[in-house]
C-alpha positions, 0 to 999 in steps of 0.5 A: 580490522574490518568494519562490516563482517557478514552476519547470517545468525538468524537468516538463510534467505532474507530476500524471501521476507522482501516484496520482490521475493515470488514464492512457489505457492500462493498462501491463504489465496485458493478462492481468490485464485480460483476466480482469477483463473476463471476470469483469464480462461478466455486467453486459453479458450483462444477468445478475447481476454476480460477486462479485470478489476482487482481491488483490496488494500495494501499487502493482501496479494493482489499484485503477487497472485497477478504476477504468479498467475501471469507466468503460469498462464505465460507458461501454459499458452505454449502448449497451443500453437494458435496463442501468442500473448504478451505481458506488460506491466506497469505500475502507475503510482508515478503517474496521475493521467491517461496522458501519462500512463499512455506515454510510458507504455508506448516508452515500454514498447518501443526500442531503447533510443526511440522513447517519445517524450512526456510532453508536447503531443495531443493526448489523441496523437499518444493513444494512436502511437500506443495503438500502433505499437500494440497492433505491431506485437499482434496476438493477445497482449495484456496490460497490467496497470498496478496502482490504477487508481493513481490516474484519478478521474482522468481516465480517458484511456481506460475507455479507449483500450478496451474499444480500441478493437471495435473501432478499428485502431486494432485489427490483429492484437487482442487487449486485456486490461488487469487494473490492480487498485488499493482504493475501493472507492476508485471504482465508483468514481470512474466514468461509468463508461469506463465501468462498463468495460474495465470492470466486466469481472471484478476481483476483491481481496479482503484483509488477511485474518491472524491465522492466515497471516501466521501460516504465510509468515511460517511458509516464507520462515522455512526458507527465510530463517535458519531452522530453530532460529525463530522463538514460539509465539513470534510469528503468532506475535507479528500475524496478530498485530498486522490483523489487528492493524491492516490484514496486510502480509507485507507488513507482518513480514517486515516486522518478522524481517525487522525483527531477524535484524535486530536479533543479529545485531544482538549477535542472537542466534534466535528471534525472540519475543523481545526482538519482535516487540523492539521491531514493532516499536522501530516500525511504529515510529518510522510510520509516524515519522513518514506519515509526518513528513507529509504535514505542515508545521500546523499539522504537526502541532494538531497531532502534538496536541493529540499526543498532549490529550493521551498523555492526560488521558483525555482522549477519544477528545472532540475537536473543540478540545484538540483545537484548545491544545493546538492554540496553546502550543501555537502560542508556545511556537509563536506561531498564528492559529488556523482556524478550527475548520482547518485543523479539522482537515489536518486531524482528518489528514492524519486519520487517513495516514492511520496516525489517529482514529476517529470515532463518529458520535451521533448526539441527536439535537447536538449534531454529529461529531468526531472524537479523535485518539492515537492510532500508534503508541504514545511513544512511537509518537513523541520520539517522532514529535521530538526529532521534528518540531523544535518544542523541547520543553513542551514535548519533554514535558507532555513525555512526563505527564505520559509516564506519570500516568503510565501511558506507552 
């Protein structure tokens, strides 16, 4: 008996819902594509390329549009004998300095076996090696630095690259830098000299709204899902959830893909709303669990305190109320409490992770303060807490209180 058997009840091409899939046409980004094309036009005209800074939230099409247009650009320049274009992509997610980015670029440009070490060189030496490799290519070179905000304030390379030609580091090569960032504040934190060059053309990608996301899902579903295998309302449900949360196409696509997997696991031939609901619950739990993996024990206890207040229908609640609940949980766990300020910092981290939401209250003479509440379903949070905290009796009590109050 085979343990694994092929299931293709629902999907025709499941990969079309994956992050690496490149559609033939980009949906719902016509204005951004038009603006992006204007920024890239000097390359076709034979001039030095613009440096472009592209920013927007995760999943709003920045990288997809960049790859789509650069593929088209590389195809179109072949019609002109006087243009030689090279495009170098680098994801900077695991790199946190100009030095590391420069080393990675050098090694991308060199033949295998001729790479340089990631340590041991003065920074300017690595920059010079990079200029040598770029000069050897010649023509126009576009350096696409995705998640460029990972390098933080150590942005010397972003100052050096646009000026390389003017400072005689490059004679045969024209450099353009395309920086892609999820962090809207990153540009403001750059050295003003870097802002003047890297950000000479800026493109902002806003979050998608629900109708836009539904159109994107429909175009992908036409490829990914067998005809008649998705029920009415499922795409709208997935789109609405993603629009309400982040406006991310990636989130909407992940939800649809997982709903299809749930349907196939049940040997269903059609994705129904109940499958999408199960997928939503699972993804939200995974989101909490992923966020919690980054937390210390006290961060988890601070979150459990908010979960407990939620069960009691006492949210939104101020830091003081959360702290009192947290102190009680620390006593149950046999753990010393942190100062209230430290717990406030943990709550801020949970907010950044999207697990909590907070509203600022301006109360005049009493000062400003934040009120916190869960930003994920109570059920997802309590199940995730059960897996990572050794407080079974307390967590079970919180769960029961939530059930009594019909908290989901």
